[in-house]
KOLRO-648606 format. One record per residue (C-alpha): residue in one letter; x negated, y negated, z negated. Coordinates in nm, 4 decimals, decimal comma. Layout:
N
rest / xx / yy / zz
a / X / Y / Z $
...
//
This chain:
279
rest / xx / yy / zz
x / -10,1220 / -4,8817 / -2,7729 $
x / -10,0950 / -5,1691 / -3,0157 $
x / -9,8145 / -5,1856 / -3,2692 $
x / -9,6193 / -5,4377 / -3,0607 $
x / -9,5579 / -5,1743 / -2,7918 $
x / -9,4214 / -4,9038 / -3,0225 $
x / -9,0645 / -5,0151 / -2,9513 $
x / -9,1202 / -5,0508 / -2,5753 $
x / -9,1435 / -4,6923 / -2,4460 $
x / -9,0906 / -4,7878 / -2,0813 $
x / -9,3862 / -5,0236 / -2,0895 $
x / -9,5965 / -4,7604 / -2,2693 $
x / -9,5144 / -4,5069 / -1,9991 $
x / -9,5943 / -4,7511 / -1,7196 $
x / -9,9299 / -4,8540 / -1,8684 $
x / -10,0494 / -4,5021 / -1,9438 $
x / -9,9299 / -4,3549 / -1,6147 $
x / -10,1111 / -4,6292 / -1,4247 $
x / -10,4302 / -4,5677 / -1,6239 $
x / -10,4217 / -4,1899 / -1,5799 $
x / -10,3721 / -4,2221 / -1,2047 $
x / -10,6248 / -4,5017 / -1,1651 $
x / -10,9325 / -4,3702 / -1,3443 $
x / -11,1364 / -4,0517 / -1,3162 $
x / -11,2092 / -4,0306 / -1,6913 $
x / -10,9801 / -3,8746 / -1,9541 $
x / -10,7372 / -4,1292 / -2,0981 $
x / -10,6420 / -4,1121 / -2,4664 $
x / -10,3893 / -4,3064 / -2,6695 $
x / -10,3553 / -4,4053 / -3,0363 $
x / -10,0331 / -4,5017 / -3,2133 $
x / -9,8818 / -4,5586 / -3,5548 $
x / -9,5727 / -4,3657 / -3,6575 $
x / -9,2196 / -4,5034 / -3,6533 $
x / -9,0012 / -4,4903 / -3,9615 $
x / -8,7843 / -4,2179 / -3,8087 $
x / -8,9633 / -3,8873 / -3,7543 $
x / -8,7501 / -3,7833 / -3,4583 $
x / -8,8047 / -4,1155 / -3,2830 $
x / -9,1791 / -4,0777 / -3,3410 $
x / -9,1810 / -3,7287 / -3,1907 $
x / -8,9793 / -3,8480 / -2,8919 $
x / -9,2293 / -4,1274 / -2,8337 $
x / -9,5211 / -3,8847 / -2,8563 $
x / -9,3597 / -3,6525 / -2,6011 $
x / -9,3128 / -3,9453 / -2,3668 $
x / -9,6813 / -4,0346 / -2,4075 $
x / -9,7784 / -3,6733 / -2,3375 $
x / -9,5737 / -3,6785 / -2,0158 $
x / -9,7956 / -3,9552 / -1,8733 $
x / -10,0895 / -3,7151 / -1,8516 $
x / -10,3090 / -3,8486 / -2,1330 $
x / -10,5744 / -3,6066 / -2,2562 $
x / -10,5163 / -3,6545 / -2,6303 $
x / -10,3128 / -3,8567 / -2,8777 $
x / -10,4420 / -4,0102 / -3,2019 $
x / -10,1792 / -4,0747 / -3,4691 $
x / -10,2187 / -4,3046 / -3,7680 $
x / -9,9771 / -4,1818 / -4,0324 $
x / -9,8451 / -4,5235 / -4,1368 $
x / -9,5937 / -4,7590 / -3,9802 $
x / -9,7032 / -5,0903 / -3,8340 $
x / -9,5990 / -5,2711 / -4,1524 $
x / -9,7741 / -5,0364 / -4,3955 $
x / -10,1231 / -5,0874 / -4,5342 $
x / -10,3877 / -4,8609 / -4,6931 $
x / -10,2146 / -4,8807 / -5,0318 $
x / -9,9227 / -4,6901 / -4,8783 $
x / -9,9550 / -4,3150 / -4,8491 $
x / -10,0443 / -4,1608 / -4,5138 $
x / -9,7587 / -3,9593 / -4,3646 $
x / -9,9516 / -3,6392 / -4,3077 $
x / -9,6294 / -3,4409 / -4,2694 $
x / -9,5245 / -3,6553 / -3,9745 $
x / -9,8595 / -3,5971 / -3,8046 $
x / -9,8142 / -3,2221 / -3,8594 $
x / -9,4686 / -3,2338 / -3,7010 $
x / -9,6142 / -3,4139 / -3,3989 $
x / -9,9017 / -3,1663 / -3,3652 $
x / -9,6599 / -2,8734 / -3,3741 $
x / -9,4526 / -3,0147 / -3,0880 $
x / -9,7207 / -3,1369 / -2,8474 $
x / -9,9356 / -2,9366 / -2,6086 $
x / -10,2224 / -3,1868 / -2,6010 $
x / -10,4752 / -3,2337 / -2,8857 $
x / -10,3541 / -3,4537 / -3,1712 $
x / -10,6148 / -3,6546 / -3,3632 $
x / -10,5204 / -3,7350 / -3,7244 $
x / -10,5951 / -4,0839 / -3,8544 $
x / -10,5278 / -4,2819 / -4,1716 $
x / -10,6751 / -4,0456 / -4,4302 $
x / -10,9812 / -4,2422 / -4,5442 $
x / -10,8455 / -4,2754 / -4,8975 $
x / -10,8593 / -3,8956 / -4,9287 $
x / -11,2002 / -3,8518 / -4,7650 $
x / -11,4989 / -3,9061 / -4,9918 $
x / -11,7212 / -3,6161 / -4,8827 $
x / -11,7838 / -3,4038 / -4,5746 $
x / -11,5608 / -3,1171 / -4,6914 $
x / -11,2604 / -3,3504 / -4,7067 $
x / -11,2521 / -3,3814 / -4,3280 $
x / -11,1417 / -3,0242 / -4,2856 $
x / -10,8879 / -3,0637 / -4,5638 $
x / -10,7315 / -3,3642 / -4,3884 $
x / -10,7296 / -3,1806 / -4,0564 $
x / -10,5635 / -2,8765 / -4,2131 $
x / -10,3005 / -3,0834 / -4,3956 $
x / -10,1999 / -3,2581 / -4,0744 $
x / -10,2304 / -2,9589 / -3,8406 $
x / -10,4333 / -3,1779 / -3,6060 $
x / -10,7088 / -3,0635 / -3,3737 $
x / -10,9512 / -3,3240 / -3,5064 $
x / -10,9840 / -3,6248 / -3,7355 $
x / -11,0573 / -3,9947 / -3,6834 $
x / -11,1622 / -4,2241 / -3,9700 $
x / -11,2732 / -4,5852 / -4,0090 $
x / -11,2728 / -4,7177 / -4,3652 $
x / -11,4366 / -4,4126 / -4,5215 $
x / -11,7215 / -4,4400 / -4,2719 $
x / -11,7560 / -4,8112 / -4,3461 $
x / -11,7818 / -4,7447 / -4,7186 $
x / -12,0631 / -4,4922 / -4,6791 $
x / -12,1500 / -4,3614 / -4,3337 $
x / -12,3386 / -4,0669 / -4,4846 $
x / -11,9960 / -3,9147 / -4,5550 $
x / -12,0643 / -3,7283 / -4,2284 $
x / -12,3632 / -3,5416 / -4,3794 $
x / -12,2932 / -3,1738 / -4,4419 $
x / -12,5610 / -3,1841 / -4,7122 $
x / -12,3688 / -3,4489 / -4,9079 $
x / -12,3558 / -3,8269 / -4,9230 $
x / -12,6670 / -4,0332 / -4,9812 $
x / -12,6871 / -4,2884 / -5,2653 $
x / -12,5192 / -4,6108 / -5,1595 $
x / -12,8327 / -4,8233 / -5,2037 $
x / -13,0230 / -4,5893 / -4,9680 $
x / -12,7524 / -4,6339 / -4,7051 $
x / -12,7535 / -5,0131 / -4,7439 $
x / -13,1333 / -5,0309 / -4,7165 $
x / -13,1251 / -4,8199 / -4,3998 $
x / -12,8478 / -5,0372 / -4,2545 $
x / -13,0317 / -5,3625 / -4,3332 $
x / -13,3410 / -5,2355 / -4,1540 $
x / -13,1306 / -5,1745 / -3,8441 $
x / -12,9714 / -5,5186 / -3,8834 $
x / -13,3153 / -5,6816 / -3,8875 $
x / -13,4536 / -5,4682 / -3,6036 $
x / -13,1605 / -5,5487 / -3,3753 $
x / -13,1209 / -5,9113 / -3,4880 $
x / -12,7662 / -5,8598 / -3,6110 $
x / -12,5804 / -6,1774 / -3,7039 $
x / -12,6061 / -6,2553 / -4,0783 $
x / -12,2298 / -6,2945 / -4,1188 $
x / -12,1582 / -5,9559 / -3,9656 $
x / -12,4353 / -5,7959 / -4,1706 $
x / -12,2943 / -5,9492 / -4,4868 $
x / -11,9439 / -5,8275 / -4,4037 $
x / -12,0617 / -5,4704 / -4,3467 $
x / -12,2519 / -5,4612 / -4,6771 $
x / -11,9442 / -5,6014 / -4,8527 $
x / -11,7411 / -5,3097 / -4,7168 $
x / -11,9980 / -5,0692 / -4,8571 $
x / -12,0042 / -5,2323 / -5,2000 $
x / -11,6251 / -5,2453 / -5,2441 $
x / -11,5669 / -5,3059 / -5,6200 $
x / -11,9411 / -5,3547 / -5,6731 $
x / -11,9012 / -5,7015 / -5,5213 $
x / -11,8124 / -5,8100 / -5,8755 $
x / -12,1568 / -5,7116 / -6,0065 $
x / -12,4366 / -5,9735 / -6,0361 $
x / -12,5974 / -5,8521 / -5,7140 $
x / -12,2597 / -5,8401 / -5,5439 $
x / -12,1965 / -6,2042 / -5,6326 $
x / -12,5376 / -6,3006 / -5,4953 $
x / -12,4451 / -6,1224 / -5,1724 $
x / -12,1243 / -6,3253 / -5,1504 $
x / -12,3297 / -6,6446 / -5,1828 $
x / -12,5914 / -6,5362 / -4,9260 $
x / -12,5836 / -6,7078 / -4,5857 $
x / -12,8952 / -6,5776 / -4,4157 $
x / -13,0292 / -6,2332 / -4,3305 $
x / -13,3442 / -6,2915 / -4,5319 $
x / -13,1396 / -6,3662 / -4,8429 $
x / -12,9445 / -6,0416 / -4,8030 $
x / -13,2629 / -5,8397 / -4,7519 $
x / -13,4144 / -5,9897 / -5,0655 $
x / -13,1304 / -5,8449 / -5,2766 $
x / -13,2408 / -5,4937 / -5,1760 $
x / -13,6161 / -5,5609 / -5,2099 $
x / -13,6695 / -5,5855 / -4,8356 $
x / -13,8284 / -5,9306 / -4,8217 $
x / -14,1671 / -5,7939 / -4,7112 $
x / -14,0004 / -5,5808 / -4,4437 $
x / -13,7981 / -5,8789 / -4,3204 $
x / -14,1025 / -6,1082 / -4,3094 $
x / -14,3125 / -5,8508 / -4,1229 $
x / -14,0412 / -5,8037 / -3,8626 $
x / -14,0105 / -6,1806 / -3,8227 $
x / -14,3842 / -6,2137 / -3,7616 $
x / -14,3765 / -5,9300 / -3,5107 $
x / -14,0786 / -6,0880 / -3,3346 $
x / -14,2554 / -6,4237 / -3,3144 $
x / -14,5387 / -6,2584 / -3,1252 $
x / -14,2943 / -6,1081 / -2,8769 $
x / -14,1508 / -6,4491 / -2,7918 $
x / -13,8092 / -6,4478 / -2,6264 $
x / -13,5295 / -6,2755 / -2,8112 $
x / -13,6933 / -6,3047 / -3,1488 $
x / -13,6363 / -6,3707 / -3,5150 $
x / -13,8236 / -6,6549 / -3,6778 $
x / -13,8630 / -6,7844 / -4,0313 $
x / -13,7782 / -7,1540 / -4,0464 $
x / -13,6883 / -7,3191 / -4,3760 $
x / -13,5443 / -6,9864 / -4,4929 $
x / -13,3137 / -6,9798 / -4,1914 $
x / -13,3089 / -6,7055 / -3,9307 $
x / -13,3414 / -6,8359 / -3,5773 $
x / -13,2458 / -6,6139 / -3,2854 $
x / -13,3883 / -6,7189 / -2,9513 $
x / -13,2688 / -6,6306 / -2,6022 $
x / -13,4016 / -6,7583 / -2,2728 $
x / -13,2053 / -6,7979 / -1,9529 $
x / -13,2317 / -6,9964 / -1,6321 $
x / -12,9860 / -7,2657 / -1,5354 $
x / -12,9869 / -7,5568 / -1,2927 $
x / -13,3377 / -7,4574 / -1,1753 $
x / -13,4775 / -7,4870 / -1,5263 $
x / -13,5617 / -7,2552 / -1,8114 $
x / -13,3212 / -7,2958 / -2,1025 $
x / -13,4037 / -7,1669 / -2,4492 $
x / -13,0963 / -7,1029 / -2,6604 $
x / -13,1472 / -7,1105 / -3,0358 $
x / -12,8784 / -7,0207 / -3,2883 $
x / -12,9311 / -7,1407 / -3,6428 $
x / -12,7253 / -7,2643 / -3,9312 $
x / -12,7968 / -7,6046 / -4,0847 $
x / -12,8151 / -7,5577 / -4,4608 $
x / -12,8812 / -7,8944 / -4,6234 $
x / -13,0474 / -7,7574 / -4,9370 $
x / -13,3274 / -7,6108 / -4,7254 $
x / -13,4456 / -7,9556 / -4,6159 $
x / -13,5840 / -8,2571 / -4,7955 $
x / -13,4921 / -8,6114 / -4,6947 $
x / -13,8228 / -8,6334 / -4,5049 $
x / -13,7807 / -8,3286 / -4,2816 $
x / -13,4190 / -8,3320 / -4,1667 $
x / -13,3824 / -8,1555 / -3,8296 $
x / -13,2559 / -8,4430 / -3,6142 $
x / -13,5150 / -8,7056 / -3,7199 $
x / -13,7912 / -8,4446 / -3,6979 $
x / -13,6894 / -8,3474 / -3,3450 $
x / -13,6588 / -8,7119 / -3,2423 $
x / -14,0086 / -8,7931 / -3,3749 $
x / -14,1540 / -8,4890 / -3,1999 $
x / -13,9928 / -8,5897 / -2,8696 $
x / -14,1293 / -8,9452 / -2,8991 $
x / -14,4831 / -8,8301 / -2,9766 $
x / -14,4885 / -8,5821 / -2,6897 $
x / -14,3348 / -8,8067 / -2,4268 $
x / -14,0199 / -8,5977 / -2,4014 $
x / -13,6729 / -8,7396 / -2,3393 $
x / -13,4687 / -8,7994 / -2,6517 $
x / -13,2533 / -8,5016 / -2,7457 $
x / -12,8829 / -8,5291 / -2,6721 $
x / -12,6095 / -8,3551 / -2,8691 $
x / -12,2759 / -8,2117 / -2,7666 $
x / -12,0111 / -8,0747 / -3,0023 $
x / -11,8482 / -7,7549 / -2,8751 $
x / -11,5374 / -7,6435 / -3,0592 $
x / -11,4953 / -7,7358 / -3,4244 $
x / -11,8237 / -7,6232 / -3,5773 $
x / -12,0848 / -7,5706 / -3,3085 $
x / -12,3191 / -7,8513 / -3,2047 $
x / -12,5396 / -7,8052 / -2,8980 $
x / -12,8646 / -7,9983 / -2,8658 $
x / -13,0226 / -8,0570 / -2,5233 $
x / -13,3934 / -8,1347 / -2,5087 $
x / -13,5616 / -8,1750 / -2,1704 $
x / -13,9296 / -8,2016 / -2,0873 $
//
């Protein structure tokens, strides 16, 4: 429901009742606990009365963070008093292998378990056969990131979550300094894989990855104002260019030689600059 609504039961009831009546799919709800157990149980019963199909409960208050213990006993008390399935959440710190899921479910008396951080750290925690080595998981993830043209910043963030304390290692520090997908791939010996995918993407044309001064360029094409517009997202990293091949002068020279109108630039927001080049 969002922590801000925890103290507004009437609004919670109105929102959930409207959803349950208005859609043909099962509606579920997720909350954090209140400091008082009885107040939490009363809130959960109110939520159940709206007709939701299940309730997920994170065993911390809205002000508590992962360093605080998860209130498994409160989740158990809720599960014992509700007739709908209760999904236990907040136990990532105690889940490091597949067998721990059932332990968390048993401790909370819930019907099932929901996790986030533990899956971010190593998604193979879901394997019954045991977790895979972290480097194997990262390599597999990076291949997906390249194949689906994931944004470098998001890719970097996800790998950081996997590394955790290993961010302080030499390779971890290089990851923190990396700004492009190719740089991240290089740290896990995937440069050849990255380059081959870039070449294959270049042949496909629209919606592709390209290698350009060590930057990843993602292209998209759309139509607008009766013209074909190619959108290109790339980061300008000064160290990748010499004084003789800076992007703006290079583009201006190319436009002059090919009889194309001079490019115009528009700043959108604080950091994004849009260049328009018409033929």
